[in-house]
C-alpha positions as CSV (number, residue, x, y, z in Angstrom):
1,M,0.0,0.0,0.0
2,F,1.2,3.5,-0.7
3,S,0.8,6.6,1.4
4,F,1.9,10.3,1.4
5,S,3.9,11.7,4.3
6,N,1.9,14.9,4.0
7,S,-1.8,14.4,4.7
8,D,-2.8,17.9,4.0
9,D,-6.0,17.7,1.9
10,H,-4.8,20.4,-0.4
11,N,-1.9,18.1,-1.5
12,I,-4.1,15.1,-2.1
13,W,-4.4,14.0,-5.7
14,D,-7.8,13.2,-7.1
15,E,-8.6,10.5,-9.6
16,H,-7.8,12.9,-12.5
17,D,-4.4,13.7,-11.2
18,W,-3.6,10.1,-10.7
19,E,-5.0,9.2,-14.1
20,S,-2.7,11.6,-15.8
21,H,0.3,10.3,-13.9
22,I,-0.5,6.7,-14.6
23,N,-1.0,7.3,-18.3
24,E,2.3,9.1,-18.5
25,M,4.2,6.4,-16.6
26,T,2.5,3.8,-18.9
27,R,3.9,5.6,-21.9
28,R,7.4,5.9,-20.4
29,H,7.5,2.2,-19.5
30,E,6.3,0.7,-22.7
31,H,9.7,-0.8,-23.1
32,L,9.2,-2.8,-19.9
33,R,6.0,-4.4,-21.3
34,D,7.8,-5.1,-24.6
35,L,10.5,-6.9,-22.7
36,I,8.0,-9.2,-21.0
37,E,5.9,-9.8,-24.1
38,T,8.9,-10.7,-26.3
39,D,9.8,-13.5,-23.9
40,H,6.9,-15.5,-25.3
41,D,7.5,-14.9,-29.0
42,R,4.6,-12.5,-29.2
43,Q,2.1,-15.1,-27.9
44,P,-0.2,-13.8,-25.2
45,R,1.4,-14.5,-21.9
46,W,-1.7,-16.1,-20.5
47,L,-1.6,-18.7,-23.3
48,H,1.9,-19.6,-22.3
49,H,0.8,-19.9,-18.6
50,L,-2.2,-22.0,-19.7
51,K,0.1,-24.5,-21.3
52,E,2.6,-24.6,-18.4
53,L,0.5,-24.3,-15.2
54,P,-1.7,-27.0,-13.7
55,T,-5.0,-25.0,-13.4
56,K,-6.8,-22.3,-15.2
57,L,-6.9,-20.1,-12.1
58,D,-3.1,-20.5,-11.8
59,A,-2.7,-19.2,-15.3
60,V,-5.0,-16.2,-14.6
61,D,-3.1,-15.4,-11.4
62,A,0.3,-15.7,-13.1
63,F,-0.9,-13.2,-15.7
64,I,-2.2,-10.8,-13.1
65,E,1.0,-11.0,-11.1
66,E,3.0,-10.0,-14.1
67,E,0.7,-7.1,-14.8
68,L,1.1,-5.9,-11.2
69,L,4.9,-6.1,-11.6
70,I,4.6,-3.7,-14.5
71,E,2.3,-1.4,-12.6
72,E,4.7,-1.4,-9.7
73,S,7.3,0.3,-12.0
74,H,5.0,3.3,-12.1
75,F,5.4,4.1,-8.4
76,P,8.3,4.5,-5.9
77,V,10.0,1.6,-4.2
78,E,9.6,3.4,-0.9
79,D,6.2,3.9,0.8
80,E,6.4,7.6,0.8
81,F,6.4,10.2,-2.0
82,D,8.9,13.0,-2.0
83,D,6.8,16.2,-1.3
84,D,9.5,18.4,-2.7
85,D,9.5,16.7,-6.1
86,D,6.7,18.3,-8.1
87,Q,7.3,15.9,-11.0
88,L,7.3,12.7,-8.8
89,D,10.5,11.8,-10.4
90,F,11.0,8.7,-8.3
91,L,11.7,6.4,-11.3
92,E,14.8,5.3,-13.0
93,D,16.4,7.7,-15.5
94,D,14.6,7.7,-18.9
95,D,17.9,6.6,-20.5
96,A,18.1,3.5,-18.3
97,D,18.3,0.3,-20.2
98,L,16.0,-2.3,-18.6
99,S,17.4,-5.0,-20.7
100,D,20.6,-4.8,-18.5
101,D,20.2,-7.1,-15.5
102,D,22.0,-4.6,-13.2
103,E,19.7,-1.7,-14.2
104,A,16.5,-3.8,-14.2
105,G,17.2,-5.2,-10.7
106,N,17.4,-8.7,-12.1
107,L,13.6,-8.9,-12.2
108,F,13.7,-11.2,-15.2
109,G,16.8,-13.2,-14.5
110,D,19.5,-14.1,-17.0
111,E,18.7,-13.8,-20.7
112,D,18.9,-17.6,-21.2
113,D,16.3,-18.3,-18.5
114,E,12.6,-18.7,-19.1
115,F,10.6,-15.7,-17.7
116,D,8.6,-17.9,-15.4
117,D,11.8,-19.2,-13.7
118,D,11.4,-16.0,-11.6
119,I,7.7,-16.6,-10.8
120,D,8.5,-17.2,-7.1
121,D,9.9,-13.7,-6.9
122,V,6.8,-12.3,-8.6
123,E,4.5,-14.3,-6.3
124,E,6.4,-12.9,-3.3
125,L,5.8,-9.4,-4.5
126,F,2.1,-10.2,-5.2
127,E,1.7,-11.5,-1.7
128,D,3.4,-8.6,-0.1
129,I,1.0,-6.2,-1.8
130,F,-2.1,-8.0,-0.6
131,D,-1.1,-9.0,2.9
132,E,-1.8,-5.5,4.3
133,E,-5.3,-4.7,5.6
134,A,-7.2,-1.6,4.5
135,S,-7.1,1.4,6.7
136,E,-9.4,1.3,9.8
137,T,-10.7,4.8,8.8
138,S,-11.7,3.5,5.4
139,M,-15.2,2.6,4.3
140,Y,-13.7,-0.7,3.2
141,D,-12.9,-3.5,5.6
142,Y,-11.1,-5.8,3.2
143,A,-8.5,-8.1,4.6
144,S,-7.6,-9.4,1.2
145,L,-8.2,-8.8,-2.5
146,E,-10.4,-11.9,-2.7
147,N,-13.0,-10.1,-0.6
148,I,-13.6,-7.6,-3.4
149,A,-16.5,-8.9,-5.5
150,I,-15.6,-7.2,-8.7
151,Y,-12.2,-8.7,-8.6
152,T,-13.3,-12.3,-7.9
153,D,-16.0,-12.0,-10.5
154,A,-13.5,-10.8,-13.1
155,R,-10.9,-13.5,-12.1
156,D,-13.5,-16.3,-12.2
157,F,-14.8,-15.0,-15.6
158,S,-11.3,-15.1,-17.0
159,A,-10.7,-18.6,-15.7
160,D,-14.0,-19.8,-17.2
161,L,-13.0,-18.4,-20.6
162,L,-9.8,-20.5,-20.5
163,L,-12.0,-23.6,-20.1
164,F,-12.9,-23.1,-23.8
165,N,-9.4,-24.3,-24.5
166,D,-10.6,-27.7,-23.5
167,S,-14.3,-27.7,-24.5
168,K,-14.1,-25.7,-27.7
169,P,-10.5,-25.4,-28.9
170,H,-11.5,-23.8,-32.2
171,Y,-12.3,-20.7,-30.2
172,M,-8.7,-20.4,-29.2
173,E,-7.6,-20.7,-32.8
174,H,-9.5,-17.5,-33.6
175,P,-7.3,-14.3,-33.2
176,E,-10.3,-12.1,-32.2
177,F,-11.3,-14.6,-29.4
178,I,-7.7,-14.6,-28.2
179,R,-7.9,-10.8,-28.0
180,F,-11.2,-11.0,-26.2
181,V,-9.7,-13.2,-23.5
182,S,-6.7,-10.9,-23.1
183,D,-9.0,-8.0,-22.6
184,I,-11.0,-9.8,-19.8
185,L,-7.8,-10.6,-18.1
186,L,-6.8,-7.0,-18.1
187,V,-10.0,-6.1,-16.4
188,S,-9.0,-8.4,-13.5
189,S,-5.5,-6.9,-13.4
190,K,-6.6,-3.3,-13.3
191,V,-8.9,-4.1,-10.3
192,A,-6.0,-5.8,-8.6
193,A,-3.8,-2.8,-9.3
194,A,-6.6,-0.6,-7.7
195,Y,-6.5,-2.7,-4.6
196,S,-2.7,-2.6,-4.4
197,M,-2.9,1.2,-4.1
198,G,-4.9,0.9,-0.9
199,F,-7.9,2.8,0.5
200,D,-6.2,5.6,2.4
201,L,-7.5,9.0,1.4
202,E,-4.1,10.0,0.0
203,V,-4.1,7.2,-2.6
204,L,-7.8,6.6,-3.1
205,G,-7.7,8.7,-6.3
206,A,-5.3,6.2,-7.7
207,N,-7.6,3.4,-6.7
208,I,-10.4,5.0,-8.5
209,A,-8.2,5.7,-11.6
210,Y,-7.4,2.0,-11.9
211,C,-11.0,1.0,-11.5
212,K,-11.9,3.4,-14.2
213,K,-9.4,1.7,-16.5
214,A,-11.0,-1.6,-15.7
215,L,-14.4,-0.1,-16.5
216,E,-13.1,1.3,-19.8
217,K,-11.7,-2.1,-20.7
218,A,-14.9,-3.8,-19.8
219,N,-16.9,-1.4,-22.1
220,L,-14.5,-2.0,-25.0
221,T,-14.7,-5.7,-24.5
222,L,-18.5,-5.7,-24.6
223,E,-18.2,-4.0,-28.0
224,H,-15.6,-6.6,-29.1
225,L,-17.8,-9.4,-28.0
226,Q,-20.4,-8.3,-30.5
227,K,-17.9,-8.7,-33.3
228,I,-17.2,-12.4,-32.6
229,K,-20.8,-13.4,-32.3
230,N,-21.3,-16.5,-34.5
231,N,-17.7,-16.3,-35.6
232,P,-16.4,-18.1,-33.7
233,V,-18.6,-17.8,-30.6
234,D,-22.0,-19.6,-31.0
235,E,-25.2,-18.0,-30.0
236,Q,-25.6,-19.8,-26.7
237,D,-22.1,-19.0,-25.5
238,Y,-22.4,-15.4,-26.7
239,F,-25.5,-14.7,-24.6
240,M,-23.8,-16.3,-21.5
241,L,-20.7,-14.2,-22.0
242,H,-22.6,-11.0,-22.7
243,R,-24.7,-11.5,-19.5
244,R,-21.7,-12.0,-17.3
245,L,-19.6,-9.2,-18.8
246,F,-22.5,-6.8,-18.7
247,E,-23.1,-7.5,-15.0
248,L,-19.4,-7.2,-14.3
249,R,-19.2,-3.9,-16.1
250,N,-22.2,-2.5,-14.1
251,N,-20.8,-3.7,-10.8
252,I,-17.4,-2.0,-11.5
253,A,-19.3,1.3,-12.3
254,I,-21.2,1.0,-9.0
255,H,-17.9,0.4,-7.1
256,I,-16.4,3.5,-8.7
257,Q,-19.3,5.6,-7.7
258,D,-19.3,4.3,-4.1
259,T,-15.5,4.9,-3.8
260,R,-15.7,8.3,-5.4
261,H,-18.5,9.3,-3.0
262,F,-16.4,8.2,0.0
263,F,-13.4,10.2,-1.4
264,N,-15.4,13.4,-1.8
265,S,-16.9,13.0,1.6
266,Q,-13.4,13.1,3.2
267,I,-12.1,16.1,1.4
């Protein structure tokens, strides 16, 4: 969880401030994502995990863990922001070469190793993020990420989509369905990123910003689903997927409104 050392309300960022920051850091760290993606020959990472890990949920969790590792690069290693740094320049120099093990902090191991050889390190980071409880002053009393309904719904939805790899493998041969699954997984990872920020007032804007990204992805995925109706997704599966995704999208929107109301009530 992240927190500011200065709790003055005038210095607290709202969701729009955080959204701008996250978007800028995403742009600056595109090379980190490229480094991870190329490790799997441009195949979706979740497809690699699906082949290598014992269960569908394991594959989903491995993907989310990697996404959180990328999101962690957007924020300081320390728990406190530097109030004197107006640009929040707590990241590596722009010229740093993340392909160098020394500069990248050996996050990905030696070049000859498979990326998932370091999965234990990633899992440790994932556990550290979620072991802390939400603030006692928060409207949320969540001891773990799994207690957040929109996360478990998105995670379970993602895992159920991977079942099509067994029951209807021709779905997985269609590029647009592959993209659809990837987008659903990103909904889960953005909700997880929101939780990792915490529920303290100083970072609640970042929580909301990540939930908004999950909502945006859910809306785009609903549009994408319509494009794969009947090709390759049959009508029965289409209506089942649409119902679940529509409900998930609505619940994320409600969660954002509730969190935003709490934030505004504290300012």
